[in-house]
All heavy atoms as TSV, in Angstrom:
chain	resi	resn	atom	element	x	y	z
A	1	MET	N	N	-181.644	3.587	3.615
A	1	MET	CA	C	-181.526	2.526	2.597
A	1	MET	C	C	-180.187	2.741	1.937
A	1	MET	O	O	-179.720	3.902	1.651
A	1	MET	CB	C	-182.702	2.770	1.575
A	1	MET	CG	C	-182.595	1.847	0.468
A	1	MET	SD	S	-184.264	1.518	-0.106
A	1	MET	CE	C	-183.905	0.348	-1.362
A	2	PHE	N	N	-179.553	1.573	1.685
A	2	PHE	CA	C	-178.240	1.614	0.935
A	2	PHE	C	C	-178.426	1.763	-0.469
A	2	PHE	O	O	-179.364	1.346	-1.145
A	2	PHE	CB	C	-177.538	0.231	1.247
A	2	PHE	CG	C	-177.163	0.078	2.686
A	2	PHE	CD1	C	-177.889	-0.859	3.552
A	2	PHE	CD2	C	-176.062	0.791	3.233
A	2	PHE	CE1	C	-177.523	-0.966	4.798
A	2	PHE	CE2	C	-175.782	0.587	4.587
A	2	PHE	CZ	C	-176.489	-0.323	5.392
A	3	PRO	N	N	-177.467	2.451	-1.139
A	3	PRO	CA	C	-177.534	2.582	-2.585
A	3	PRO	C	C	-177.316	1.303	-3.276
A	3	PRO	O	O	-176.633	0.374	-2.773
A	3	PRO	CB	C	-176.353	3.564	-2.897
A	3	PRO	CG	C	-175.475	3.407	-1.743
A	3	PRO	CD	C	-176.348	3.017	-0.521
A	4	ASN	N	N	-177.956	1.135	-4.404
A	4	ASN	CA	C	-177.715	-0.122	-5.149
A	4	ASN	C	C	-176.401	-0.100	-5.900
A	4	ASN	O	O	-175.787	1.004	-6.030
A	4	ASN	CB	C	-178.960	-0.433	-6.141
A	4	ASN	CG	C	-179.097	0.566	-7.226
A	4	ASN	OD1	O	-178.084	1.031	-7.842
A	4	ASN	ND2	N	-180.266	1.012	-7.505
A	5	PRO	N	N	-175.999	-1.322	-6.416
A	5	PRO	CA	C	-174.640	-1.331	-6.989
A	5	PRO	C	C	-174.489	-0.401	-8.248
A	5	PRO	O	O	-173.501	0.202	-8.502
A	5	PRO	CB	C	-174.508	-2.818	-7.434
A	5	PRO	CG	C	-175.296	-3.484	-6.551
A	5	PRO	CD	C	-176.556	-2.574	-6.219
A	6	ASP	N	N	-175.568	-0.245	-9.025
A	6	ASP	CA	C	-175.588	0.641	-10.141
A	6	ASP	C	C	-175.232	2.054	-9.736
A	6	ASP	O	O	-174.396	2.830	-10.357
A	6	ASP	CB	C	-176.888	0.671	-10.980
A	6	ASP	CG	C	-177.188	-0.702	-11.574
A	6	ASP	OD1	O	-176.203	-1.481	-11.927
A	6	ASP	OD2	O	-178.370	-1.062	-11.710
A	7	ALA	N	N	-175.853	2.546	-8.645
A	7	ALA	CA	C	-175.636	3.901	-8.115
A	7	ALA	C	C	-174.233	4.043	-7.740
A	7	ALA	O	O	-173.577	5.031	-7.944
A	7	ALA	CB	C	-176.593	4.238	-7.100
A	8	ILE	N	N	-173.756	3.064	-7.010
A	8	ILE	CA	C	-172.224	3.081	-6.537
A	8	ILE	C	C	-171.311	3.243	-7.769
A	8	ILE	O	O	-170.384	4.031	-7.803
A	8	ILE	CB	C	-171.909	1.948	-5.636
A	8	ILE	CG1	C	-172.783	2.096	-4.309
A	8	ILE	CG2	C	-170.454	1.835	-5.297
A	8	ILE	CD1	C	-172.754	0.811	-3.484
A	9	VAL	N	N	-171.502	2.337	-8.742
A	9	VAL	CA	C	-170.566	2.249	-9.847
A	9	VAL	C	C	-170.625	3.601	-10.665
A	9	VAL	O	O	-169.587	4.069	-11.093
A	9	VAL	CB	C	-170.909	1.079	-10.764
A	9	VAL	CG1	C	-170.195	1.239	-12.116
A	9	VAL	CG2	C	-170.571	-0.242	-10.083
A	10	SER	N	N	-171.840	4.154	-10.782
A	10	SER	CA	C	-172.060	5.422	-11.509
A	10	SER	C	C	-171.335	6.584	-10.798
A	10	SER	O	O	-170.854	7.489	-11.452
A	10	SER	CB	C	-173.419	5.742	-11.617
A	10	SER	OG	O	-174.067	6.242	-10.538
A	11	LYS	N	N	-171.131	6.493	-9.536
A	11	LYS	CA	C	-170.359	7.586	-8.727
A	11	LYS	C	C	-168.828	7.558	-9.068
A	11	LYS	O	O	-168.198	8.500	-8.998
A	11	LYS	CB	C	-170.577	7.430	-7.248
A	11	LYS	CG	C	-171.909	7.750	-6.779
A	11	LYS	CD	C	-172.191	9.201	-6.840
A	11	LYS	CE	C	-173.535	9.575	-6.245
A	11	LYS	NZ	N	-174.042	10.852	-6.594
A	12	GLY	N	N	-168.340	6.302	-9.300
A	12	GLY	CA	C	-166.955	6.101	-9.444
A	12	GLY	C	C	-166.109	6.473	-8.194
A	12	GLY	O	O	-166.690	6.842	-7.160
A	13	ILE	N	N	-164.843	6.365	-8.303
A	13	ILE	CA	C	-164.042	6.569	-7.136
A	13	ILE	C	C	-164.071	8.016	-6.589
A	13	ILE	O	O	-164.204	8.235	-5.430
A	13	ILE	CB	C	-162.546	6.133	-7.406
A	13	ILE	CG1	C	-162.440	4.622	-7.540
A	13	ILE	CG2	C	-161.575	6.715	-6.356
A	13	ILE	CD1	C	-161.041	4.077	-7.859
A	14	HIS	N	N	-164.052	8.913	-7.575
A	14	HIS	CA	C	-164.150	10.384	-7.230
A	14	HIS	C	C	-165.427	10.595	-6.503
A	14	HIS	O	O	-165.438	11.312	-5.376
A	14	HIS	CB	C	-164.075	11.283	-8.493
A	14	HIS	CG	C	-164.147	12.679	-8.204
A	14	HIS	ND1	N	-163.175	13.320	-7.605
A	14	HIS	CD2	C	-165.151	13.634	-8.399
A	14	HIS	CE1	C	-163.489	14.603	-7.404
A	14	HIS	NE2	N	-164.724	14.752	-7.968
A	15	GLY	N	N	-166.570	10.144	-6.911
A	15	GLY	CA	C	-167.800	10.283	-6.221
A	15	GLY	C	C	-167.799	9.689	-4.820
A	15	GLY	O	O	-168.484	10.254	-3.882
A	16	LEU	N	N	-167.276	8.496	-4.692
A	16	LEU	CA	C	-167.208	7.886	-3.320
A	16	LEU	C	C	-166.347	8.635	-2.397
A	16	LEU	O	O	-166.517	8.786	-1.231
A	16	LEU	CB	C	-166.758	6.406	-3.527
A	16	LEU	CG	C	-167.664	5.570	-4.289
A	16	LEU	CD1	C	-167.070	4.136	-4.457
A	16	LEU	CD2	C	-169.029	5.435	-3.619
A	17	ARG	N	N	-165.228	9.200	-2.983
A	17	ARG	CA	C	-164.296	10.033	-2.072
A	17	ARG	C	C	-165.078	11.321	-1.619
A	17	ARG	O	O	-164.890	11.760	-0.495
A	17	ARG	CB	C	-163.073	10.478	-2.938
A	17	ARG	CG	C	-162.232	9.339	-3.375
A	17	ARG	CD	C	-161.270	8.796	-2.266
A	17	ARG	NE	N	-160.209	9.827	-2.026
A	17	ARG	CZ	C	-159.866	10.136	-0.774
A	17	ARG	NH1	N	-160.353	9.545	0.203
A	17	ARG	NH2	N	-158.991	11.072	-0.561
A	18	GLN	N	N	-165.977	11.822	-2.478
A	18	GLN	CA	C	-166.774	13.016	-2.000
A	18	GLN	C	C	-167.702	12.753	-0.836
A	18	GLN	O	O	-168.125	13.613	-0.164
A	18	GLN	CB	C	-167.570	13.622	-3.189
A	18	GLN	CG	C	-166.610	14.188	-4.250
A	18	GLN	CD	C	-167.434	14.768	-5.398
A	18	GLN	OE1	O	-168.486	14.311	-5.746
A	18	GLN	NE2	N	-166.955	15.893	-5.901
A	19	VAL	N	N	-168.074	11.485	-0.610
A	19	VAL	CA	C	-168.884	11.081	0.573
A	19	VAL	C	C	-167.962	10.615	1.671
A	19	VAL	O	O	-168.371	9.819	2.574
A	19	VAL	CB	C	-170.003	10.168	0.198
A	19	VAL	CG1	C	-170.995	10.806	-0.735
A	19	VAL	CG2	C	-169.534	8.855	-0.304
A	20	ASN	N	N	-166.682	10.952	1.685
A	20	ASN	CA	C	-165.748	10.680	2.737
A	20	ASN	C	C	-165.242	9.270	2.896
A	20	ASN	O	O	-164.868	8.909	3.993
A	20	ASN	CB	C	-166.262	11.251	4.063
A	20	ASN	CG	C	-166.476	12.790	4.055
A	20	ASN	OD1	O	-165.610	13.420	3.485
A	20	ASN	ND2	N	-167.598	13.287	4.675
A	21	LEU	N	N	-165.313	8.520	1.831
A	21	LEU	CA	C	-164.665	7.183	1.899
A	21	LEU	C	C	-163.156	7.429	1.519
A	21	LEU	O	O	-162.941	8.292	0.647
A	21	LEU	CB	C	-165.246	6.198	0.896
A	21	LEU	CG	C	-166.599	5.697	1.166
A	21	LEU	CD1	C	-167.052	4.745	0.075
A	21	LEU	CD2	C	-166.616	4.980	2.550
A	22	SER	N	N	-162.264	6.707	2.198
A	22	SER	CA	C	-160.841	6.791	1.800
A	22	SER	C	C	-160.640	6.293	0.396
A	22	SER	O	O	-161.548	5.666	-0.153
A	22	SER	CB	C	-160.005	6.024	2.821
A	22	SER	OG	O	-160.252	4.640	2.616
A	23	GLY	N	N	-159.514	6.522	-0.147
A	23	GLY	CA	C	-159.218	6.094	-1.450
A	23	GLY	C	C	-159.334	4.531	-1.586
A	23	GLY	O	O	-159.911	4.061	-2.516
A	24	LYS	N	N	-158.658	3.811	-0.619
A	24	LYS	CA	C	-158.769	2.307	-0.606
A	24	LYS	C	C	-160.201	1.859	-0.480
A	24	LYS	O	O	-160.671	0.931	-1.159
A	24	LYS	CB	C	-157.923	1.679	0.439
A	24	LYS	CG	C	-156.413	1.789	0.121
A	24	LYS	CD	C	-156.158	0.938	-1.078
A	24	LYS	CE	C	-154.733	0.943	-1.370
A	24	LYS	NZ	N	-154.404	0.266	-2.740
A	25	LYS	N	N	-160.966	2.416	0.547
A	25	LYS	CA	C	-162.318	2.024	0.677
A	25	LYS	C	C	-163.111	2.304	-0.530
A	25	LYS	O	O	-163.985	1.514	-0.892
A	25	LYS	CB	C	-162.889	2.681	1.932
A	25	LYS	CG	C	-162.443	2.175	3.223
A	25	LYS	CD	C	-163.089	2.848	4.402
A	25	LYS	CE	C	-162.529	2.286	5.667
A	25	LYS	NZ	N	-163.007	2.977	6.882
A	26	SER	N	N	-162.928	3.356	-1.149
A	26	SER	CA	C	-163.568	3.653	-2.480
A	26	SER	C	C	-163.261	2.598	-3.524
A	26	SER	O	O	-164.209	2.106	-4.253
A	26	SER	CB	C	-163.194	5.069	-3.002
A	26	SER	OG	O	-163.527	6.133	-2.088
A	27	GLU	N	N	-161.963	2.216	-3.643
A	27	GLU	CA	C	-161.653	1.230	-4.641
A	27	GLU	C	C	-162.313	-0.136	-4.240
A	27	GLU	O	O	-162.845	-0.772	-5.165
A	27	GLU	CB	C	-160.136	0.979	-4.562
A	27	GLU	CG	C	-159.286	2.075	-5.201
A	27	GLU	CD	C	-157.869	1.826	-4.949
A	27	GLU	OE1	O	-157.316	0.751	-4.902
A	27	GLU	OE2	O	-157.060	2.958	-4.976
A	28	TYR	N	N	-162.288	-0.480	-3.006
A	28	TYR	CA	C	-162.927	-1.775	-2.664
A	28	TYR	C	C	-164.463	-1.791	-2.833
A	28	TYR	O	O	-164.980	-2.783	-3.336
A	28	TYR	CB	C	-162.656	-2.063	-1.163
A	28	TYR	CG	C	-161.186	-2.222	-0.791
A	28	TYR	CD1	C	-160.708	-1.889	0.486
A	28	TYR	CD2	C	-160.230	-2.720	-1.707
A	28	TYR	CE1	C	-159.390	-1.974	0.866
A	28	TYR	CE2	C	-158.943	-2.778	-1.322
A	28	TYR	CZ	C	-158.447	-2.446	-0.117
A	28	TYR	OH	O	-157.067	-2.519	0.253
A	29	THR	N	N	-165.061	-0.693	-2.450
A	29	THR	CA	C	-166.506	-0.555	-2.565
A	29	THR	C	C	-166.922	-0.551	-4.111
A	29	THR	O	O	-167.840	-1.331	-4.408
A	29	THR	CB	C	-166.937	0.763	-2.005
A	29	THR	OG1	O	-166.642	0.758	-0.548
A	29	THR	CG2	C	-168.518	0.874	-2.065
A	30	LEU	N	N	-166.206	0.101	-4.958
A	30	LEU	CA	C	-166.404	0.139	-6.376
A	30	LEU	C	C	-166.275	-1.257	-6.988
A	30	LEU	O	O	-167.046	-1.722	-7.755
A	30	LEU	CB	C	-165.540	1.128	-7.018
A	30	LEU	CG	C	-165.868	1.391	-8.461
A	30	LEU	CD1	C	-167.297	2.037	-8.673
A	30	LEU	CD2	C	-164.801	2.358	-9.024
A	31	LYS	N	N	-165.222	-1.963	-6.544
A	31	LYS	CA	C	-165.023	-3.345	-7.057
A	31	LYS	C	C	-166.077	-4.274	-6.681
A	31	LYS	O	O	-166.540	-5.124	-7.421
A	31	LYS	CB	C	-163.618	-3.816	-6.570
A	31	LYS	CG	C	-163.366	-5.244	-6.906
A	31	LYS	CD	C	-163.057	-5.504	-8.374
A	31	LYS	CE	C	-162.536	-6.913	-8.563
A	31	LYS	NZ	N	-163.422	-7.746	-9.337
A	32	ILE	N	N	-166.502	-4.205	-5.444
A	32	ILE	CA	C	-167.633	-5.092	-4.922
A	32	ILE	C	C	-168.905	-4.752	-5.732
A	32	ILE	O	O	-169.605	-5.698	-6.087
A	32	ILE	CB	C	-167.735	-4.982	-3.383
A	32	ILE	CG1	C	-166.546	-5.565	-2.790
A	32	ILE	CG2	C	-169.020	-5.664	-2.946
A	32	ILE	CD1	C	-166.391	-5.333	-1.223
A	33	ALA	N	N	-169.262	-3.486	-5.864
A	33	ALA	CA	C	-170.423	-3.129	-6.559
A	33	ALA	C	C	-170.384	-3.649	-7.974
A	33	ALA	O	O	-171.394	-4.088	-8.501
A	33	ALA	CB	C	-170.674	-1.569	-6.467
A	34	SER	N	N	-169.261	-3.508	-8.602
A	34	SER	CA	C	-169.048	-3.880	-9.922
A	34	SER	C	C	-169.196	-5.508	-10.113
A	34	SER	O	O	-169.883	-5.997	-11.005
A	34	SER	CB	C	-167.646	-3.563	-10.467
A	34	SER	OG	O	-167.450	-4.026	-11.812
A	35	ASP	N	N	-168.623	-6.192	-9.110
A	35	ASP	CA	C	-168.755	-7.635	-9.071
A	35	ASP	C	C	-170.265	-8.100	-9.006
A	35	ASP	O	O	-170.781	-9.058	-9.577
A	35	ASP	CB	C	-168.045	-8.247	-7.808
A	35	ASP	CG	C	-166.539	-8.291	-8.053
A	35	ASP	OD1	O	-166.115	-8.029	-9.298
A	35	ASP	OD2	O	-165.742	-8.614	-7.169
A	36	ILE	N	N	-171.033	-7.299	-8.133
A	36	ILE	CA	C	-172.515	-7.578	-8.053
A	36	ILE	C	C	-173.169	-7.269	-9.403
A	36	ILE	O	O	-173.914	-8.141	-9.878
A	36	ILE	CB	C	-173.092	-6.714	-6.848
A	36	ILE	CG1	C	-172.524	-7.187	-5.539
A	36	ILE	CG2	C	-174.674	-6.858	-6.890
A	36	ILE	CD1	C	-172.881	-6.242	-4.364
A	37	GLN	N	N	-172.827	-6.262	-10.023
A	37	GLN	CA	C	-173.421	-5.869	-11.304
A	37	GLN	C	C	-173.188	-6.955	-12.316
A	37	GLN	O	O	-174.022	-7.328	-13.136
A	37	GLN	CB	C	-172.763	-4.534	-11.904
A	37	GLN	CG	C	-173.506	-3.301	-11.548
A	37	GLN	CD	C	-172.841	-2.187	-12.336
A	37	GLN	OE1	O	-171.642	-2.109	-12.604
A	37	GLN	NE2	N	-173.650	-1.184	-12.572
A	38	GLN	N	N	-172.002	-7.533	-12.355
A	38	GLN	CA	C	-171.593	-8.438	-13.414
A	38	GLN	C	C	-171.885	-9.952	-12.977
A	38	GLN	O	O	-171.425	-10.829	-13.609
A	38	GLN	CB	C	-170.100	-8.244	-13.629
A	38	GLN	CG	C	-169.753	-6.988	-14.222
A	38	GLN	CD	C	-168.256	-6.774	-14.373
A	38	GLN	OE1	O	-167.406	-7.734	-14.555
A	38	GLN	NE2	N	-167.752	-5.518	-14.225
A	39	SER	N	N	-172.608	-10.098	-11.789
A	39	SER	CA	C	-172.993	-11.379	-11.307
A	39	SER	C	C	-171.819	-12.261	-10.867
A	39	SER	O	O	-171.957	-13.450	-10.827
A	39	SER	CB	C	-173.923	-12.117	-12.307
A	39	SER	OG	O	-175.062	-11.433	-12.609
A	40	PHE	N	N	-170.718	-11.697	-10.537
A	40	PHE	CA	C	-169.553	-12.432	-9.981
A	40	PHE	C	C	-169.933	-12.582	-8.431
A	40	PHE	O	O	-169.350	-13.477	-7.835
A	40	PHE	CB	C	-168.240	-11.681	-10.077
A	40	PHE	CG	C	-167.840	-11.474	-11.558
A	40	PHE	CD1	C	-167.265	-10.400	-11.946
A	40	PHE	CD2	C	-167.943	-12.559	-12.411
A	40	PHE	CE1	C	-166.861	-10.233	-13.312
A	40	PHE	CE2	C	-167.567	-12.411	-13.736
A	40	PHE	CZ	C	-167.034	-11.233	-14.161
A	41	LEU	N	N	-170.626	-11.810	-7.866
A	41	LEU	CA	C	-171.112	-11.880	-6.479
A	41	LEU	C	C	-172.648	-11.828	-6.532
A	41	LEU	O	O	-173.151	-10.832	-6.852
A	41	LEU	CB	C	-170.536	-10.698	-5.649
A	41	LEU	CG	C	-170.942	-10.691	-4.195
A	41	LEU	CD1	C	-170.465	-11.893	-3.472
A	41	LEU	CD2	C	-170.303	-9.415	-3.459
A	42	ASP	N	N	-173.238	-12.941	-6.083
A	42	ASP	CA	C	-174.706	-13.068	-6.068
A	42	ASP	C	C	-175.230	-12.938	-4.615
A	42	ASP	O	O	-175.140	-13.901	-3.888
A	42	ASP	CB	C	-175.099	-14.382	-6.698
A	42	ASP	CG	C	-176.608	-14.585	-6.830
A	42	ASP	OD1	O	-177.353	-13.688	-6.269
A	42	ASP	OD2	O	-177.031	-15.537	-7.502
A	43	LEU	N	N	-175.689	-11.750	-4.303
A	43	LEU	CA	C	-176.109	-11.566	-2.913
A	43	LEU	C	C	-177.402	-12.297	-2.578
A	43	LEU	O	O	-177.609	-12.781	-1.486
A	43	LEU	CB	C	-176.440	-10.033	-2.647
A	43	LEU	CG	C	-175.238	-9.150	-2.717
A	43	LEU	CD1	C	-175.583	-7.731	-2.546
A	43	LEU	CD2	C	-174.025	-9.565	-1.810
A	44	GLU	N	N	-178.307	-12.530	-3.615
A	44	GLU	CA	C	-179.459	-13.307	-3.391
A	44	GLU	C	C	-179.175	-14.834	-3.053
A	44	GLU	O	O	-179.776	-15.396	-2.231
A	44	GLU	CB	C	-180.397	-13.263	-4.544
A	44	GLU	CG	C	-181.098	-11.940	-4.691
A	44	GLU	CD	C	-181.854	-11.467	-3.431
A	44	GLU	OE1	O	-182.600	-12.297	-2.913
A	44	GLU	OE2	O	-181.710	-10.344	-2.993
A	45	ASP	N	N	-178.192	-15.291	-3.677
A	45	ASP	CA	C	-177.717	-16.686	-3.400
A	45	ASP	C	C	-177.102	-16.780	-1.909
A	45	ASP	O	O	-177.381	-17.716	-1.212
A	45	ASP	CB	C	-176.557	-17.040	-4.354
A	45	ASP	CG	C	-176.056	-18.518	-4.046
A	45	ASP	OD1	O	-176.822	-19.515	-4.091
A	45	ASP	OD2	O	-174.805	-18.640	-3.745
A	46	LEU	N	N	-176.365	-15.755	-1.543
A	46	LEU	CA	C	-175.850	-15.761	-0.085
A	46	LEU	C	C	-176.938	-15.649	0.910
A	46	LEU	O	O	-176.783	-16.148	2.051
A	46	LEU	CB	C	-174.919	-14.549	0.044
A	46	LEU	CG	C	-173.555	-14.687	-0.706
A	46	LEU	CD1	C	-172.675	-13.444	-0.426
A	46	LEU	CD2	C	-172.832	-15.945	-0.306
A	47	ARG	N	N	-178.086	-15.053	0.524
A	47	ARG	CA	C	-179.257	-14.839	1.540
A	47	ARG	C	C	-179.660	-16.090	2.214
A	47	ARG	O	O	-179.944	-16.048	3.336
A	47	ARG	CB	C	-180.310	-14.164	0.850
A	47	ARG	CG	C	-181.488	-13.763	1.658
A	47	ARG	CD	C	-182.637	-13.153	0.950
A	47	ARG	NE	N	-182.223	-12.025	0.260
A	47	ARG	CZ	C	-182.433	-10.719	0.761
A	47	ARG	NH1	N	-182.881	-10.575	1.944
A	47	ARG	NH2	N	-181.966	-9.673	-0.033
A	48	CYS	N	N	-179.632	-17.267	1.541
A	48	CYS	CA	C	-180.127	-18.422	2.023
A	48	CYS	C	C	-178.965	-19.409	2.495
A	48	CYS	O	O	-179.284	-20.575	2.890
A	48	CYS	CB	C	-181.061	-19.149	0.945
A	48	CYS	SG	S	-180.195	-19.607	-0.503
A	49	ARG	N	N	-177.841	-18.887	2.579
A	49	ARG	CA	C	-176.664	-19.698	3.109
A	49	ARG	C	C	-176.478	-19.591	4.563
A	49	ARG	O	O	-176.819	-18.521	5.064
A	49	ARG	CB	C	-175.372	-19.315	2.346
A	49	ARG	CG	C	-175.496	-19.372	0.804
A	49	ARG	CD	C	-175.296	-20.721	0.388
A	49	ARG	NE	N	-175.334	-20.764	-1.073
A	49	ARG	CZ	C	-175.449	-21.784	-1.818
A	49	ARG	NH1	N	-175.440	-23.014	-1.148
A	49	ARG	NH2	N	-175.423	-21.795	-3.151
A	50	PRO	N	N	-175.796	-20.516	5.153
A	50	PRO	CA	C	-175.391	-20.388	6.599
A	50	PRO	C	C	-174.515	-19.305	6.806
A	50	PRO	O	O	-173.722	-18.918	5.953
A	50	PRO	CB	C	-174.776	-21.682	6.940
A	50	PRO	CG	C	-175.142	-22.627	5.842
A	50	PRO	CD	C	-175.342	-21.856	4.650
A	51	ASP	N	N	-174.520	-18.629	7.981
A	51	ASP	CA	C	-173.749	-17.459	8.304
A	51	ASP	C	C	-172.231	-17.665	8.084
A	51	ASP	O	O	-171.554	-16.826	7.514
A	51	ASP	CB	C	-173.894	-17.092	9.791
A	51	ASP	CG	C	-175.277	-16.417	10.023
A	51	ASP	OD1	O	-175.958	-16.066	9.100
A	51	ASP	OD2	O	-175.556	-16.171	11.238
A	52	ARG	N	N	-171.741	-18.887	8.386
A	52	ARG	CA	C	-170.270	-19.163	8.140
A	52	ARG	C	C	-169.955	-19.118	6.707
A	52	ARG	O	O	-168.836	-18.704	6.332
A	52	ARG	CB	C	-169.860	-20.374	8.835
A	52	ARG	CG	C	-170.394	-21.595	8.313
A	52	ARG	CD	C	-169.929	-22.903	8.983
A	52	ARG	NE	N	-170.711	-24.096	8.434
A	52	ARG	CZ	C	-170.623	-24.676	7.254
A	52	ARG	NH1	N	-169.683	-24.138	6.428
A	52	ARG	NH2	N	-171.362	-25.716	6.981
A	53	ILE	N	N	-170.851	-19.603	5.819
A	53	ILE	CA	C	-170.655	-19.587	4.389
A	53	ILE	C	C	-170.585	-18.117	3.845
A	53	ILE	O	O	-169.709	-17.675	3.026
A	53	ILE	CB	C	-171.598	-20.438	3.624
A	53	ILE	CG1	C	-171.529	-21.856	4.042
A	53	ILE	CG2	C	-171.449	-20.271	2.122
A	53	ILE	CD1	C	-170.248	-22.581	3.829
A	54	ILE	N	N	-171.663	-17.414	4.293
A	54	ILE	CA	C	-171.713	-15.944	3.926
A	54	ILE	C	C	-170.506	-15.204	4.354
A	54	ILE	O	O	-169.866	-14.473	3.515
A	54	ILE	CB	C	-172.910	-15.265	4.549
A	54	ILE	CG1	C	-174.237	-15.970	3.983
A	54	ILE	CG2	C	-173.002	-13.779	4.322
A	54	ILE	CD1	C	-175.473	-15.605	4.731
A	55	ALA	N	N	-170.023	-15.324	5.625
A	55	ALA	CA	C	-168.902	-14.626	6.059
A	55	ALA	C	C	-167.700	-15.085	5.287
A	55	ALA	O	O	-166.811	-14.183	4.975
A	55	ALA	CB	C	-168.706	-14.909	7.535
A	56	GLY	N	N	-167.506	-16.262	5.024
A	56	GLY	CA	C	-166.292	-16.723	4.259
A	56	GLY	C	C	-166.247	-16.137	2.882
A	56	GLY	O	O	-165.215	-15.697	2.430
A	57	ARG	N	N	-167.468	-16.141	2.228
A	57	ARG	CA	C	-167.459	-15.476	0.902
A	57	ARG	C	C	-167.265	-14.117	0.900
A	57	ARG	O	O	-166.406	-13.566	0.089
A	57	ARG	CB	C	-168.880	-15.853	0.214
A	57	ARG	CG	C	-169.013	-15.169	-1.137
A	57	ARG	CD	C	-168.101	-15.835	-2.205
A	57	ARG	NE	N	-168.328	-15.286	-3.455
A	57	ARG	CZ	C	-167.541	-14.451	-4.112
A	57	ARG	NH1	N	-166.385	-14.043	-3.573
A	57	ARG	NH2	N	-167.839	-13.896	-5.234
A	58	LEU	N	N	-167.772	-13.384	1.820
A	58	LEU	CA	C	-167.500	-11.962	1.938
A	58	LEU	C	C	-166.059	-11.601	2.325
A	58	LEU	O	O	-165.396	-10.696	1.716
A	58	LEU	CB	C	-168.499	-11.279	2.882
A	58	LEU	CG	C	-169.948	-11.250	2.536
A	58	LEU	CD1	C	-170.814	-10.735	3.615
A	58	LEU	CD2	C	-170.193	-10.603	1.270
A	59	MET	N	N	-165.495	-12.379	3.145
A	59	MET	CA	C	-164.140	-12.143	3.583
A	59	MET	C	C	-163.072	-12.528	2.485
A	59	MET	O	O	-161.997	-12.094	2.568
A	59	MET	CB	C	-163.813	-12.825	4.906
A	59	MET	CG	C	-164.444	-12.150	6.113
A	59	MET	SD	S	-163.919	-12.813	7.692
A	59	MET	CE	C	-164.510	-14.457	7.660
A	60	SER	N	N	-163.592	-13.209	1.529
A	60	SER	CA	C	-162.711	-13.559	0.318
A	60	SER	C	C	-162.596	-12.287	-0.604
A	60	SER	O	O	-161.721	-12.287	-1.435
A	60	SER	CB	C	-163.245	-14.756	-0.457
A	60	SER	OG	O	-164.326	-14.421	-1.246
A	61	LEU	N	N	-163.405	-11.286	-0.482
A	61	LEU	CA	C	-163.290	-10.085	-1.136
A	61	LEU	C	C	-162.262	-9.176	-0.621
A	61	LEU	O	O	-162.255	-8.913	0.641
A	61	LEU	CB	C	-164.713	-9.408	-1.198
A	61	LEU	CG	C	-165.908	-10.229	-1.663
A	61	LEU	CD1	C	-167.064	-9.479	-1.449
A	61	LEU	CD2	C	-165.764	-10.563	-3.181
A	62	LYS	N	N	-161.484	-8.588	-1.498
A	62	LYS	CA	C	-160.472	-7.681	-0.969
A	62	LYS	C	C	-161.107	-6.400	-0.297
A	62	LYS	O	O	-162.137	-5.872	-0.749
A	62	LYS	CB	C	-159.589	-7.125	-2.169
A	62	LYS	CG	C	-158.406	-6.328	-1.772
A	62	LYS	CD	C	-157.553	-6.138	-2.894
A	62	LYS	CE	C	-156.292	-5.414	-2.365
A	62	LYS	NZ	N	-155.137	-5.510	-3.277
A	63	GLY	N	N	-160.568	-6.164	0.882
A	63	GLY	CA	C	-161.125	-5.012	1.691
A	63	GLY	C	C	-162.268	-5.386	2.740
A	63	GLY	O	O	-162.643	-4.551	3.485
A	64	VAL	N	N	-162.662	-6.610	2.702
A	64	VAL	CA	C	-163.734	-7.116	3.603
A	64	VAL	C	C	-163.032	-8.010	4.690
A	64	VAL	O	O	-162.586	-9.035	4.293
A	64	VAL	CB	C	-164.937	-7.828	2.955
A	64	VAL	CG1	C	-165.861	-8.264	3.932
A	64	VAL	CG2	C	-165.373	-6.970	1.862
A	65	GLY	N	N	-163.180	-7.575	5.874
A	65	GLY	CA	C	-162.626	-8.363	7.015
A	65	GLY	C	C	-163.717	-8.941	7.818
A	65	GLY	O	O	-164.934	-8.860	7.502
A	66	HIS	N	N	-163.351	-9.615	8.952
A	66	HIS	CA	C	-164.302	-10.217	9.735
A	66	HIS	C	C	-165.436	-9.269	10.334
A	66	HIS	O	O	-166.586	-9.574	10.264
A	66	HIS	CB	C	-163.579	-10.784	11.060
A	66	HIS	CG	C	-164.487	-11.504	11.960
A	66	HIS	ND1	N	-164.975	-12.746	11.691
A	66	HIS	CD2	C	-164.888	-11.148	13.185
A	66	HIS	CE1	C	-165.702	-13.191	12.719
A	66	HIS	NE2	N	-165.718	-12.244	13.651
A	67	TRP	N	N	-164.972	-8.047	10.721
A	67	TRP	CA	C	-165.979	-7.025	11.356
A	67	TRP	C	C	-166.921	-6.689	10.197
A	67	TRP	O	O	-168.162	-6.632	10.502
A	67	TRP	CB	C	-165.228	-5.807	11.800
A	67	TRP	CG	C	-166.076	-4.841	12.362
A	67	TRP	CD1	C	-166.387	-3.653	11.696
A	67	TRP	CD2	C	-166.734	-4.829	13.631
A	67	TRP	NE1	N	-167.340	-2.903	12.545
A	67	TRP	CE2	C	-167.494	-3.630	13.744
A	67	TRP	CE3	C	-166.840	-5.770	14.677
A	67	TRP	CZ2	C	-168.317	-3.342	14.810
A	67	TRP	CZ3	C	-167.608	-5.400	15.734
A	67	TRP	CH2	C	-168.280	-4.210	15.781
A	68	THR	N	N	-166.494	-6.469	8.985
A	68	THR	CA	C	-167.455	-6.051	7.923
A	68	THR	C	C	-168.386	-7.141	7.533
A	68	THR	O	O	-169.619	-7.032	7.350
A	68	THR	CB	C	-166.680	-5.544	6.733
A	68	THR	OG1	O	-165.814	-4.452	7.100
A	68	THR	CG2	C	-167.601	-5.086	5.601
A	69	ALA	N	N	-167.780	-8.329	7.385
A	69	ALA	CA	C	-168.728	-9.525	7.069
A	69	ALA	C	C	-169.676	-9.883	8.108
A	69	ALA	O	O	-170.772	-10.132	7.838
A	69	ALA	CB	C	-167.758	-10.747	6.843
């Protein structure tokens, strides 16, 4: 099971680095988790969208490319 956004944000960059994420990946992951917390990124809304819309929205996030989306 993946950690929820609150757990990721509570770890901070230092905590994410301790689980072997690079500095940049830690920054990107923390920003995305924060965006979810603050409702700038609504994953439930994306759930019912077509794949191309989901991929486009995810790839608009810094650090998310085609492979990740």
